[in-house]
C-alpha atoms as one frame of an Amber mdcrd trajectory, in Angstrom:
protein
   6.441  11.447  40.282   8.507   8.583  38.896  11.233   6.930  40.907  14.389
   8.946  41.436  17.029   7.958  38.908  20.706   7.440  39.603  22.726   5.862
  42.335  23.878   9.101  43.956  20.313  10.365  44.358  19.379   7.283  46.358
  22.502   7.421  48.573  22.128  11.116  49.269  18.338  11.345  49.289  18.293
  13.578  52.372  20.733  16.029  50.788  18.788  16.073  47.520  15.586  16.885
  49.393  17.286  19.760  51.178  18.512  21.503  48.043  15.720  20.639  45.606
  13.464  23.480  46.776  10.812  22.861  49.401   7.272  24.077  48.804   4.751
  23.960  51.628   1.341  25.498  52.202  -0.116  27.199  55.243  -3.396  26.124
  56.776  -5.852  23.634  55.384  -5.348  21.165  58.236  -8.164  18.718  58.803
  -9.214  18.793  62.469 -11.088  15.965  64.153 -11.814  16.751  67.763 -12.000
  14.187  70.531 -10.543  11.090  68.889  -6.800  11.156  68.184  -4.630  13.966
  69.544  -1.061  14.942  68.763   1.183  16.668  71.325   4.333  18.532  70.332
   6.751  17.572  73.112  10.316  18.444  72.056  12.420  20.115  69.383  11.646
  23.153  67.270   8.680  24.228  65.176  11.095  25.644  62.603  13.404  23.893
  60.143  17.188  23.386  60.062  17.896  23.267  63.793  21.364  22.290  64.998
  21.748  19.548  67.590  22.394  20.273  71.274  24.531  17.319  72.388  25.507
  18.138  75.956  27.785  15.540  77.588  27.885  12.018  76.231  25.931   9.657
  78.482  24.300  12.457  80.525  20.560  13.226  80.056  19.596  16.916  80.119
  16.502  18.950  79.379  18.363  21.055  76.796  19.669  18.073  74.789  18.080
  17.668  71.360  19.139  15.827  68.178  19.631  18.115  65.218  17.208  18.279
  62.312  17.477  15.222  60.047  15.757  12.712  57.817  16.435   9.056  57.025
  17.387   8.084  60.603  16.473   4.748  62.252  14.797   3.991  65.566  14.390
   1.279  68.193  12.452   0.707  71.419  14.398  -1.306  74.006  13.042  -3.671
  76.659  12.778  -0.891  79.256  10.671   1.293  76.975  13.440   3.767  76.120
  13.400   5.160  72.564  16.611   5.171  70.506  17.562   7.203  67.422  20.574
   6.726  65.132  22.053   8.626  62.218  20.255  10.091  59.241  21.175  13.145
  57.240  20.667  16.748  58.269  22.123  19.312  60.674  24.956  18.522  63.125
  25.894  20.360  66.326  27.668  23.062  64.310  24.801  23.526  61.867  26.571
  21.785  58.959  24.691  19.344  56.683  25.767  15.758  56.127  25.312  12.177
  57.360  25.364  11.292  61.084  26.443   8.354  63.229  25.178   9.715  66.568
  23.117   7.435  68.824  20.494   9.073  71.065  18.230   7.748  73.815  14.913
   9.347  74.795  13.291   8.604  78.163   9.498   9.055  77.931   9.195   9.305
  81.718  11.589  12.263  82.078  11.204  13.737  78.606  14.999  14.031  78.235
  17.351  13.077  75.405  20.792  11.557  76.063  23.603  11.478  73.500  24.892
   7.902  73.894  27.508   7.159  71.199  28.962   8.390  67.937  30.100  11.862
  66.938  28.524  15.301  67.170  29.935  16.132  63.736  28.912  14.874  60.311
  30.297  12.315  57.854  32.245  10.093  60.273  33.964   6.898  59.101  32.963
   3.566  60.602  35.170   1.972  63.293  34.570  -1.743  62.780  37.036  -3.444
  65.096  36.971  -7.266  64.933  33.875  -8.954  63.539  31.856 -10.515  66.370
  33.745  -8.737  69.157  32.126  -5.842  71.068  34.352  -2.872  71.919  33.849
   0.620  73.309  35.524   2.206  70.260  33.337   0.406  67.697  30.897   2.700
  65.880  28.961   2.375  62.618  29.824   5.009  60.044  27.516   7.945  59.326
  24.542   6.975  57.142  20.898   7.465  56.228  18.264   5.039  54.938  19.382
   2.104  57.114  17.011  -0.382  58.814  16.731  -1.546  62.418  15.403  -4.346
  64.615  15.130  -5.158  68.331  15.621  -8.838  69.141  14.063 -10.862  71.948
  16.934 -10.104  74.333  16.558  -6.338  73.875  19.647  -5.939  71.660  19.403
  -3.336  68.888  20.408  -4.234  65.318  21.358  -1.923  62.437  21.822  -2.836
  58.761  23.076  -0.996  55.707  21.987   2.391  54.422  23.817   4.975  52.356
  26.837   6.583  53.944  30.448   6.242  55.049  32.297   2.929  55.141  35.390
   2.085  57.222  37.660   3.956  54.804  35.418   7.021  54.602  34.174   6.219
  51.092  30.555   7.130  50.348  28.249   4.415  49.042  25.689   1.776  49.912
  26.449  -0.473  52.887  25.610  -4.058  53.893  27.145  -4.143  57.370  25.097
  -5.624  60.219  25.689  -4.179  63.708  24.445  -5.081  67.179  24.186  -2.601
  70.069  23.936  -3.789  73.670  22.119  -1.180  75.803  23.504  -2.710  79.010
  27.167  -2.327  78.008  26.830   0.568  75.576  28.984  -1.244  73.006  28.528
  -1.840  69.281  29.522  -5.156  67.632  30.096  -5.574  63.895  28.264  -8.837
  63.205  28.118  -9.509  59.446  28.664  -7.932  56.049  31.538  -5.823  54.768
  33.382  -2.771  56.092  33.537  -1.393  52.535  30.806   0.094  50.354  28.790
  -1.220  47.388  29.038  -4.957  48.069  27.151  -7.528  46.013  24.910 -10.051
  47.763  25.757 -13.680  48.449  22.365 -15.359  48.054  23.175 -19.025  48.354
  20.203 -21.388  47.984  16.718 -19.981  48.555  15.366 -21.187  51.911  18.708
 -22.520  53.185  20.663 -20.633  55.879  24.438 -20.465  55.482  27.250 -18.584
  57.179  28.392 -17.090  53.862  24.984 -15.665  52.915  24.761 -11.862  53.014
  22.264  -9.358  51.574  23.733  -6.860  49.155  24.487  -3.231  50.004  21.338
  -1.088  49.960  19.376   1.807  51.394  15.639   2.357  51.811  14.850  -1.265
  52.749  12.248  -2.289  55.365  12.451  -4.651  58.337  10.333  -6.755  60.673
  10.809  -8.925  63.764   8.578 -12.002  63.945   7.185 -13.716  67.046  10.066
 -16.194  67.521  12.574 -13.331  67.244  13.868 -13.728  63.672  14.793 -10.518
  61.829  13.465  -9.924  58.300  14.718  -7.572  55.571  13.023  -6.641  52.281
  13.962  -4.658  49.191  15.482  -1.197  48.982  17.734   0.522  46.469  21.070
  -1.164  45.860  23.005  -4.025  44.340  22.392  -7.773  44.025  25.025 -10.328
  42.997  26.166  -8.419  39.894  27.188  -4.783  39.251  23.544  -4.015  38.363
  21.966  -1.315  40.538  18.266  -0.658  41.045  15.215  -1.545  43.135  15.195
  -4.859  45.003  12.428  -7.265  46.069  14.460  -9.921  47.882  13.244 -11.075
  51.298  15.847 -12.178  53.860  15.682 -13.724  57.330  18.405 -13.381  59.974
  18.584 -15.733  62.955  20.318 -14.032  65.927  20.942 -17.399  67.590  23.027
 -18.739  64.670  24.180 -15.511  63.047  23.086 -16.763  59.612  21.125 -15.061
  56.827  18.601 -16.971  54.674  17.332 -15.738  51.304  13.597 -16.472  51.609
  11.713 -14.998  48.627  12.016 -12.612  45.705  14.704 -12.253  43.077  18.489
 -11.947  43.099  18.195  -9.434  40.246  17.057  -5.795  40.219  13.862  -4.075
  39.002  11.511  -7.056  39.187   7.805  -6.561  38.454   5.215  -7.425  41.058
   3.222 -10.683  40.859  -0.076  -9.801  42.517  -2.238 -12.857  41.959  -5.786
 -12.529  43.343  -6.450  -9.935  46.015  -6.874 -11.625  49.410  -5.551 -15.010
  48.258  -2.079 -16.191  49.313  -0.004 -18.009  46.696   3.572 -19.229  46.399
   4.223 -17.133  43.270   2.935 -13.842  44.720   5.710 -11.286  45.219   5.704
  -7.509  45.710   7.511  -5.662  42.950  11.000  -4.296  43.560  10.883  -1.082
  45.582  12.544   1.216  48.076  11.061   3.460  50.739   8.177   1.173  51.742
   6.885   0.828  55.330   6.341  -2.277  57.445   4.426  -3.585  60.420   4.320
  -6.832  62.402   0.687  -7.738  63.071  -0.665  -9.228  66.278  -0.860 -12.663
  64.636   2.819 -12.545  63.683   2.052 -11.679  60.058   4.400  -9.209  58.345
   2.789  -6.289  56.464   4.291  -4.140  53.703   2.885  -0.940  52.195   3.848
   1.356  49.344   7.285   2.545  48.329   8.688   3.466  44.927   9.537   0.876
  42.299   7.945  -1.461  39.742   4.294  -2.493  39.527   2.627  -5.559  38.038
   2.822  -4.128  34.495   6.490  -3.154  34.687   5.770   0.554  35.160   7.870
   2.567  37.605   6.314   4.917  40.153   4.821   5.122  43.653   2.719   2.344
  45.227  -0.282   2.135  47.544  -0.460  -1.668  47.646  -0.716  -3.459  50.999
   0.856  -6.914  51.300   0.847  -9.569  54.018   3.578 -12.193  54.463   2.942
 -15.333  56.520   6.235 -16.670  57.974   4.638 -20.068  58.640   3.760 -20.680
  54.959   6.263 -18.403  53.236   3.505 -16.886  51.078   2.694 -13.271  50.211
  -0.919 -12.035  49.907  -1.930  -8.843  48.109  -4.426  -7.350  50.596  -5.449
  -3.832  49.480  -4.606  -0.996  47.112  -3.772  -1.069  43.411  -1.439  -3.190
  41.302  -0.566  -0.063  39.303   1.470   2.962  40.321   0.687   6.580  41.263
  -2.838   6.126  42.610  -4.534   9.061  44.428  -5.864   8.517  47.928  -9.511
   7.640  48.604 -10.101   9.334  51.956 -13.812   8.906  52.547 -15.132  10.540
  55.722 -12.704  11.476  58.493 -12.957   8.886  61.273 -15.143   6.438  59.348
 -13.740   3.103  58.132 -14.843   1.943  54.689 -13.888  -0.786  52.259 -13.043
   1.740  49.526 -10.750   3.893  51.692  -7.111   3.682  50.637  -4.082   5.905
  51.271  -2.571   7.381  48.129   0.619   5.994  46.632   3.734   7.144  48.504
   7.199   6.321  49.745   9.224   7.105  52.901   6.188   7.219  55.214   6.327
   5.981  58.839   4.349   3.290  60.654   3.274   2.067  64.091   1.390  -0.918
  65.547  -0.834  -0.221  68.571  -1.684  -2.529  71.462  -4.822  -3.819  69.737
  -2.899  -4.869  66.624  -4.114  -1.972  64.463  -1.609  -0.614  61.933  -0.969
   3.133  61.582   0.535   5.022  58.631   1.657   8.662  58.509   2.821  10.978
  55.751   5.516  10.283  53.209   6.010  11.641  49.709   3.378  10.776  47.133
  -0.162  11.291  45.886  -2.849  13.147  47.829  -6.611  12.837  47.407  -6.508
  14.894  44.213  -3.618  12.948  42.689  -1.143  15.806  43.224   2.338  14.743
  44.343   4.085  16.183  47.393   4.773  15.757  51.085   1.825  14.372  53.085
   0.659  14.598  56.717  -2.336  12.264  56.671  -2.657   9.670  59.448  -4.353
   6.360  58.607  -5.399   3.308  60.613  -5.714  -0.193  59.142  -7.739  -2.850
  60.980  -6.494  -6.357  60.040  -9.720  -7.911  61.360 -11.956  -5.992  58.911
  -9.464  -5.166  56.173 -10.537  -1.508  56.201  -8.537   1.718  56.247  -9.688
   4.782  58.239  -8.427   8.319  57.655  -8.094   9.663  61.196  -6.028  12.860
  61.133  -4.229  15.392  58.943  -5.099  16.689  55.489  -6.173  15.014  52.253
  -4.015  17.491  50.314  -0.241  17.775  50.077   2.301  20.238  51.507   0.555
  21.149  54.741   2.376  23.167  57.392   2.506  21.941  60.988   0.045  23.124
  63.641   2.141  22.918  66.812   0.019  24.518  69.506   1.751  24.735  72.898
   4.617  22.412  73.715   3.464  19.607  76.002  -0.259  20.350  75.552  -2.412
  17.970  73.456  -5.053  19.619  71.270  -7.445  18.482  68.576  -5.985  20.909
  66.008  -2.354  19.902  66.560  -0.885  18.166  63.526   2.702  17.545  62.395
   3.535  19.157  59.077   3.772  17.126  55.882   7.025  15.164  55.687   8.883
  12.074  54.545  11.791  10.043  55.973  10.797  10.632  59.615  11.166   7.955
  62.335   8.635   6.442  64.718   8.362   4.538  68.001   5.635   3.011  70.182
   6.182   3.196  73.940   4.985   0.826  76.666   1.720   2.744  77.154   0.815
   2.437  73.474   1.561   6.066  72.619   2.903   6.754  69.121   6.004   8.933
  68.684   7.171  10.777  65.563  10.492  12.578  65.051  11.914  14.810  62.348
  12.128  14.018  58.656  12.180  16.336  55.699   9.107  18.468  55.134   7.062
  21.449  56.269   7.550  23.328  59.539   5.070  25.493  61.425   5.685  28.500
  59.167   5.121  26.516  55.983   8.825  26.429  55.134  10.399  23.224  53.876
  13.553  21.622  55.248  14.943  19.155  57.766  12.999  18.924  61.053  13.811
  17.928  64.647  10.357  18.123  66.219   9.235  15.260  68.471   5.501  14.454
  68.628   3.444  12.095  70.781   0.145  10.729  69.485  -2.401   9.258  71.856
  -4.474   6.360  70.561  -8.095   6.519  71.798 -10.090   3.618  73.171 -13.819
   3.179  72.620 -15.821   2.984  75.860 -19.477   2.530  74.866 -20.304   3.736
  71.384 -18.510   5.118  68.366 -19.118   8.683  69.500 -17.939   8.134  73.101
 -14.127   8.227  73.280 -11.717   8.387  76.197  -8.014   9.075  75.820  -5.475
   6.928  77.634  -3.799   8.782  80.446
């Protein structure tokens, strides 16, 4: 499938998915006993669930965010998991964009509604730039990005949604949330939609620099605590709209953005160079809906998305890139320099040099305690080259450069296998989906929430199921696995 055309389709991607007609299949799940197990722990096994908000600030067993896709997530310093916004079902069962902030406590298993509204399509309350206040709240949105800085503060940037006047568009506002005070602060960017970027001089921080309004970007936090932003769908420094490949760095200590790499114009082709060889000219093509990881060495990884390849063709990607903050160079690591590639799955559980996930966008990612990178689902090409929602789980080992298919199906549109709530099982598998969110807790467990895709009955729609995946550790030999408790 080629990239979605038109500005409105990118802003309202979650609404488009809901009304476009979902098609999901029953059965066909690939089961791999004894290695990686999913546990369904909260939410419903059926689509289009309304939220149960309870009382703001009070955890309760019945509390549950409504079904949604395109939300953002954080993990704070205490190990709590946070969720913000997206598009889907509110507490009254109406569809739209959200600005609700939720906190999940892995130790109690309870959700708490922390801030924002229980109803859809709320305007932003910006207050005074740089000044925290209890009334401050980002407007409802989907497709934003998030970071956690070294102090444990949570940052939010952009997305498609409601500005301070209630107008719908792309946003470039940067917000900071302090978990200790419960207050939002509007830090940078505009309170109005569809702003152009102020790029300044490449490599030079300045107080006036600001990325343009966009949705579907990706983010990283490096070792020293700088926040990075790449690409998405949006504007640049002209009225042109399209895919972006600009790389930005934000320094929380100074409050300044720096334009680091990429172009200040839209729809740029990728410059791949030689696979495995870093070079100053290498640059991923413009794209939205990619995924990102920060590796154990501090390297920043980028995979997939939808945009422009090395030949100027538009479609889905399965290219893996590595960015080295110390040199400022990109390296094309794996995958193809051309779009719409099918997946090469190999044998379930067996790493191989030829294994590669199919091209896709709006997948989710995790990094485990060993530095391995995990990828789940998204919308794109399965092992047969057919396009649809995916539920395959992959592991990438930076030390070997190999992908391993470890769970889920090699074919699209799979329904979820939920099992019993709270009970891990080898056959349990989340249904195929895109635009979900993910977390990693202090024990190394991987969490997955919601998105748009296939429920347990094979029906398509917005989801609010919460899953926990347990990463295995090898004890003696490849066949001898023990799960973390």
